[in-house]
LOFIMAR-823472 format. One record per residue: z, y, x of N, C-alpha, C, O in turn; residue in one letter. Coordinates in steps of 0.05 Angstrom, whole numbers, plus 5000, padded with zeros to 4 digits. Atoms other than C-alpha are relative to their C-alpha. Layout:
% residues N
ZYXZYXZYXZYXa/...
END
This chain:
% residues 322
500750084974845068374370496949844998496249644986m/502950134980838068214401500249775017500849855039h/500750234977837367504441498450045008496850114990l/502450154991832067404483501949915028503250045044r/499550124973833566814533497949815004497049694985l/501050184978829766424582501049704995503549674999i/496950275002832465624569497649805017495249795014v/501650174989830165104614499049774990500549594982p/502250205027824364644576502249784985502549714961c/499750305009828764034582503350094980505049924973d/497449945011834764494544498350124972499750174952r/501249795030829964854486501249884972502250024954t/499850085020831064354441503150014987503550104964d/497149885009839064384437500250224990500350244965l/500549694994838965174449499350044958500950134942i/501950015025834765154379500249874977499649944954v/498750125030837364654335502950144999503750294982k/497649685004844065044351500350294987502350334973a/501049805007842265654332498749924979498250164974l/501950065021837865394271503350044983504250214967v/498049995013844565134255501850184988502750164965g/498049735005848965754254498250204974496350344970d/500749605019848866244198499250225002497550354989d/499349714993850566794231497449985027498350025049r/502450124985843366624273497550114978497450034955a/501850135022836766874243497450165022497950265044t/501549944985830067094267499349885024499250025044n/499650194970829466634321497149835003496549604996i/502650024982822766584350499649795034500949875053v/499950164976821066024410496850005007495050004990v/502749904979814866134459500049775023500349825047l/500250084978814365524489498650075033496950245032p/499849924976813765564574498150254996495750214997g/501549815003811566364561502050095034500650245048a/498849904979817266504627499349895014498749665010a/500750114975815466454695502350065027502349955050k/498649954990820366704724502950134986503250384986r/500150304975825266354722498949914975499050014953p/501550045025820765874687501550024974503450154967a/498850165032821965584620498250114982496050214983g/501249885028821265724546502750264989505150264991d/498749855013822766394510501149934973499849814956v/498949985025827666434455501450264989503050385004v/499449785008829066994411501050004972500149884953h/499349965027833067214356502450145003503650225023c/498649735012837467634316503649864991503849684975d/497650145004845567464314502050134987502750335000v/497249735005851467834278501850035024502749885041t/497549794975855968314322502249705003502049545022r/498550215005861167794301499249735016500749645033e/500950274983857967184331499049995021498449765028a/500749924977855767444390500649875024498949745038t/498350174984861167194437499949784998499349685020s/499850185001861566614412497649855005497849625014d/502750184994853466434414500150085038499349885050i/499449834975854566824489501649745011500649685032l/498550094996859666304497499349705004500349525018a/500650364997856165664483497549985023497149795038q/502149924978850065934525501649925024501349715036l/499150134969854265924586501049835000501649795024k/499850274995856465274578498549895001498549735020a/502750104995850065074568498449895027496849705031d/501949914986848265354630498650195005498050245028g/502749764996843265934620501550085015500750105038i/499949724973847066374656499049965019497750135031y/500550024969846066054716497649925005496450005025e/503150034989838865694706498950134980496550074978d/503149885020835566144645500350265002499850375024g/499449635004836766834635500450124974499250014956a/498249955026840567244577499750365001500750515018v/500149665007838768004550501549964981502749774971a/497449925026842568284501499250334990499550515006l/500649755003840168924456501350004976501949794965s/499449955028842669244392498450094989496650244998a/502949945022838369304331502150154971503450084951v/499949785025839269984295498949894981497450084980d/500450095033837069634224498449764999496549735015a/500950205011834869084200499949944971500949744960s/501050005039832869164123500649784985502149764966p/500450195020830968504106502249804985504649784992s/498850145018833768084061502049695020504449625018r/498650284990834767374108502550195020504550085028n/497549854982839167954150502450094993504250175008a/498249895006843168124108502149814994504549854996w/498550145003844967454085501149865026502949705023e/498450054970846867314165501850114989503049984972t/497749704983851367894174501649824975503349664982e/497050095019855067654099500749725016503149675012q/499250244990855566944141502549955024503449745033a/498750024987859867164185502950254994502650494992a/497749735007867567514171500350145013499250105035p/499849794988869968144193497350254998495150204986g/501649854987866268784216499550045017501550065032a/502449904982861468944260500950105031500850015054p/498149914982865269414294503049995005504650145015d/496950164985871369084307499649825014501549745027d/500450304972867968484353498850175024497450375027a/500949814969867168674423498549665010499249425012v/502350214982860768314454502049985044501050115063v/500149944987865568174515497750035031497950195050w/502549964985858968054558498950145009498550175033d/500349824988856168584548501950325012500950515025a/497849854992862269044561501850065024503350245031v/499149984968863668724634497250115008496850285025v/502149884977856668834649499250374996498150535012d/500449745005856269504623502750235021502350475026q/498349874993862769734659499249875039500349995058g/501650054966858969374736499650184997501350355000y/500949715012854969874713499450245014497750355029s/499649744996857570414715501849935024501750145038e/499249964969861970184784499650045013501150125032a/502650124975855670084819499550365018499050365042r/500549795001854870934820497049985020495649825032g/503449934986848571304846499750275006501250384990s/500549755008846672004858500450164976501750374975w/499849885013845872134796503550174996504350404992a/496449995006854072024788500850235012501850445004f/498949664973855172494850499050284986500450474980y/500949645007850073124827501250004974501550234966a/499149755019853073164764503249965002504450064983f/497249974999860073074778500350245021502350385025l/499349784977858673554834499850284977501550464973t/500349795016855574004784502150144985503250364988l/497649995011860473924736502550085011504350024996a/497849944975865574144784499850255006502050315016t/500849864981863174744810499250184970499750424970v/500449885030860874924727503450124991503650314976i/498250025007868574884722501250185016502950355008a/498649744980870475304782498850284983500450464977a/502049785024864975834734501650124993502050374996v/499149895019869475814691502050104993502750254974a/496349864994876775904720498650345012499650555003v/500549744991873376504755499450184979500450414980i/500349825023870676804688501050064978500350224960t/498650125025875676534645497750014982497350224971d/501450145022870476214601500749764980500949544990s/499050335010872375644546498249854995498349614993a/501750155008866075574531498849865034497749645034i/500750144971864575394609501449765006500549555016l/498450285002869974924604499949834999500149655015v/501650255016867674534548498049975024498349805042v/502550194982861474464589500049935014498149775016g/499250164976863874244650501349764988500549565000a/499450205016867173764608498249814995498649585003m/502850225012860073444574498349895021497549665020v/501350024973856673494643501349765003500249564994v/499450104988862073124677500049634987500249574963g/501350205005860572354682502149775005501549544999p/498150124997867372064701500749794983500749574992e/498350215014870571704642498149755009499349595023f/500850335004864971044642501149935021500849695024g/499950064981867871044708503849974994505249784999v/497750125008874371014689501549814972503949734969v/500650175018873470624630499749705020500849485017a/500850254983870370174686502549805014502849565015a/497250014991876970144718502349974987504349945002l/498250045014881370064663499149664989500849494989a/501350274999876269394646500749845024501149605022l/499350214980877769154713502749955011503249845033g/496650045002885769144704500049874967501549684961i/499250145027885368964632498349665006499149524988a/500650235005881668264647501149935029501649695029l/499450104976883968194723498049875012497649635010r/502450015003877668284750500250215039499450445037k/499249874980879268554829497150115020497150305035g/502349734988871868734854499250174975498350394982g/500549775031870569124779502650265020501950465032l/499049775005877269504791499050085035498150315032t/499549874964876669684876496750144997496050305015w/502349834991869269924858499650244990498650445001r/498649745013871770374805500650275004499550495000a/499149874991877270584838498750165023499050405020l/501549874991873070794895498150134996497950355007t/502649765006866671054870502450254985501850474996l/498749775011872771574823500950195030501450435028l/497649844982876071794895497650085006496950304997a/502849834988868871874932499650224978500450454981k/501849845027866072204871502250314997501250534999g/499249835001871572674862501050115034501250355037f/500149834973872872844935497650155011497950385020l/502049874999865672994946499050274984497750474989l/500249745019865573424891501650324994501250544984a/497849715007871573854896499250115032498750355035i/501149854975869673924976497350164995496950395004a/503749745000861374214956501650104990502550175011l/499549805009865574624916500650275005499850494999t/499149854976870174884968498050075006497650315006v/501649834974864474965007498950334977499950554979v/501649915027860775324948501150344997499650544995a/498649925019866675764927500750205029500950455027a/499549874979868275965003497250225007497750445016l/501749875000861476255006499650214992499150425004v/499849645024861576724943502550105019502150325028a/497849784987868176954981498750075021499150315023r/501149844988864177105034498950275001499050465016a/501249815009860477475001500950274986499650474988v/498249925008864977814969499249954970498050154962g/500850075026863577514893503049944989503449984965w/496950165004871077214889501350045018500550015041i/497249974978877777364920501649934977501049954954d/496950195001884777014909500850064967501549914949a/499549795025885477624850498849764975500349694958s/501950015023879977294804502149604992501049474974d/499850224996884276564810502950084990504149994971v/496749975005891176834810501250234977503550284971t/499249805020890577354755500049884968498549694963a/499650085031892077234678497849864999495849915012a/503250125002887076714655501249914964502149684962r/498650095024889576674575498249784991499349614978p/501550185016883076234555499249785026497349655019l/499350284973883575694627501850025005502149775007t/498450064990889775764650501649794997503349725013g/498050354995892475064620498949805020500649645027f/500450014984888774814666501049865018500949615017i/498150114991893274804723502749974989504349865004w/498450065005898974834672500249804979500049814955r/499550305021900274064653502050044984503950204990p/497150045010905173894597499949844983497749764977d/499650395016906973274555497650074984496349864984k/502550115014900573434511497749975016495449925009w/502950054978896173394570500349605004498849415004s/499150374997899972674580499149904968499949674965a/499250025042899172604494496349914996495249714986v/504250014998890072804508499149825011497049735003v/500650184983890072334560499849764982497949644971a/499650445006892471614535498750014956499149814942v/500450075016888971874462497149984998495749854982l/503250084998882071984487499549765026497449675035a/502050324987882671354534500049754981499349524989g/498950235016884770934473496550114985494749964991c/502350035011878271244428497449995030495449905020a/501450064984873871224500499249754997496749705000g/499850344987874470484506500149964974500749724974v/500450195027873970324427496950054995495149914984l/503549985014867370684422498949975026496950115027s/502450214992864170304481500849725001499649605019q/500850215011866069634455500550054986502949984987t/500949955040865369834380497250115003496050164982a/502349945004858770074409499350244990496950294989g/500349755007859870784381500050175026502150255037r/499649814981856971224440500650205000501550355018s/499449655005857371824399502250075011502750255027n/497249825008863871894390501650035040503750155048a/499749864965864171954476500050255010501050305032l/500049735002862672724461502750085007503650195027v/497249975014868872754437501849945012504050045011g/497750154971872472364490499650205026501550205041v/500049894984869172874539501150335001501850465020f/499449845000870773424517503750064997505150255003i/497049935001878073294503501949985030504150095031s/497850114967881273044585497750375009495850525007v/501449704979880973624630500049875028501050035044t/501150054975878973214694498250145005499750215024t/501649904991873773584710501150235016501650305039v/498949704992876174254697502350065028502350215048p/497949964971882574114742499249965028500550025048a/500150064977878473864791497850295012497150305036a/501349854989874174514791503150175007503950145030g/498949824985879975014795502049795026502549965043d/499450064978883474554849498450125030499450245050l/501649914981877374664892499850335010500050395034a/499249745006877675424876502550125012502750315028l/497649974988884575414888500550035042501650195058s/500450124972883475104956499650295017500850425035l/501949834980877975594974500950265005500650325029a/498749725003881276314961502650014998504050194988v/496450104989888475924985502050074976504150154984w/498550065014891675914919503049864995503549754973a/498150375000898275424936500950004976500649784964p/498950115030901575554867498049904981499149734966q/501050155019896275334823499049785025498549595010q/501350304995893374724877502249804986501249624974i/498050225008899674314856499549964980498849734977g/501050045030897974434778498749944993498749884969g/502150015017891574314776499649635028498649425021s/499650384989892173604828501649934982500149764971a/498650065025897573474770498949954978499649774963a/501150105036893173534708496849825014494849855000q/501950074993887773184745499549735006497449605006l/499150234990891872614768501649854970502049614965g/498850055026895372634697497349894984497549674972i/500950175012889172494668499349785003499549584988n/501350284986886372024706501749674991501349444986l/497350295000892471584699500849964967501849744961a/499649955016893171814629498049824981498949664964g/501750125008886771544606499049665011498049494996m/500350154989885871024658503049704978501949544963t/498250035013893070684625499949994976501349814968c/501450085034890670694553497849784993497449624975a/501750135009885470414563500249755005499449574991g/498150315001888769824592500749904977499949704965v/498550095024892469784540498049884966499049754947a/501349935024887069804484498449755010498049564994t/501350255006882969294517501749725001500749524992l/498350165002888768854525500249834967499849594961v/498550065018891268854457496649984978496649854957l/501950125004883368854442498649645001497449524983q/500350244998882468154476501049784987500249554982r/498550335012888567814443499550054969499549844957v/500650025033887068054366497749874994497749694977l/502850234993878967774385501149714998501149564978w/499250184993881967234415501249834978500349604976a/498950145027885767004351498550034982498249844968w/501750145017881267124311497649815001497349664982l/501750134991875166784342501149724998499649524997t/498650284988880766204352500149774964500149544958k/499950035028881166194276497749844986497849624976r/503650065006873666124259499149705011498249514997r/500950214984872565624327500050025029499450205044t/499550054985874065334377499150065029500250005050p/501450004981868765564418500250315017499150305039t/499549775020870366294411500750115028499350285039a/498649904979875466384473498350035032499450125052a/500950204969869966094534498050294995496250325012a/501249784990866866744525500950195029499350345041g/498249944992872466964571500849935026502749975041l/498850144965871566604632498250175013496650345006a/498449754981872466884692495950075011493849955006a/503650005010865467234710499949885043501649765056d/500850164970862067034789500650275014501450265037p/499949734983862367794808502849985014502650055038r/498549855004868967864811501650064986502850274989g/
END
C-alpha cells in the first residue's frame, strides 16, 4: 500500500523516524514544506498490506488524522528488491490483512448515495422486468451485473459489525429508497407498456422455465445469498474487487425487484409475495453473512496483530462519523 501523508512540521521527524525504523516500510520520501492545505511536510512511503493497519493506528495516535492528512492507494506491482525484502519482513499473507480504515472509508462512500446509484439500480430493475417478460436468462444475468446494490449491503453489514450507527442508518435508508424508487419507476414503465398493448398479465403468469425461480424462493435462495455475502465482503476486505462480478451474478435482488414491479403493474398477486420474499431473503442473507464474516475477520486479525505488536488494536478506534 502507498501512503501519502501530510504531517505537521513539528512531528515530521518523529513520524519519519518511526517509518525508517519499521522493516515493513520502504520507499520513504520527505518533501519539507510542500503541503499548503493543510500546511505541513509531505511524506510518501510504501508499506506492506499486513502492516498498514499498524502504521495507520500509530498515525492516528500521533494526531495526523486530525492535524494532517492521510491518503492510501494500492500498489499493483513493485518489482524492486527492497520491496521484496520489505514484504518478507511482514508475517502472513497480504490477502489476509484487513486495512480497516480503508474498508470503513469505502463503506461511507458506498452509503453516501448518488444519482448514478439510483440510475443504475432503476435500469437494472427495468432490464430484469424485460427478462421476466421474455423469459430470458441472459437478461437476468445482465440485470444482476448492472445492479449496484451490493456495495450498500456491504456498508450495512460493516456498520452493524463495527457498531457504527450512522453508517448502518445511511446504508439501510439508501437501500430502502433505492429499491422503492427503482420498483416505482419500473411499475410506471410497465403500466405504459401495458397501456400500449406490449404486455399483459399472461406474460407474467405464464410458465417461465428460465426465470420462474425469481418469484419462487426456496432454501437454496438463502444458501446462495449467505455464500454470496461472505464472498463479497471477503473480496472487498482483501482488495479483490474482480471477485465481486461473481457475487453480482449470484444474488437475485434486482431480478426479484423487477418481477415484483411487473407483477404489481399487471396485478399478478400470486407472484407479488414470492418476489418480495426473494428480495427480502437475498438482502437479509447477504447482510447477515457479511456481518458474520466481518466479525470473524476482526477477531482473527486482532488476535494476529496482538501477537505482533501492541498498537495493532488501535486501528479500530471510534470513527468521528458515527
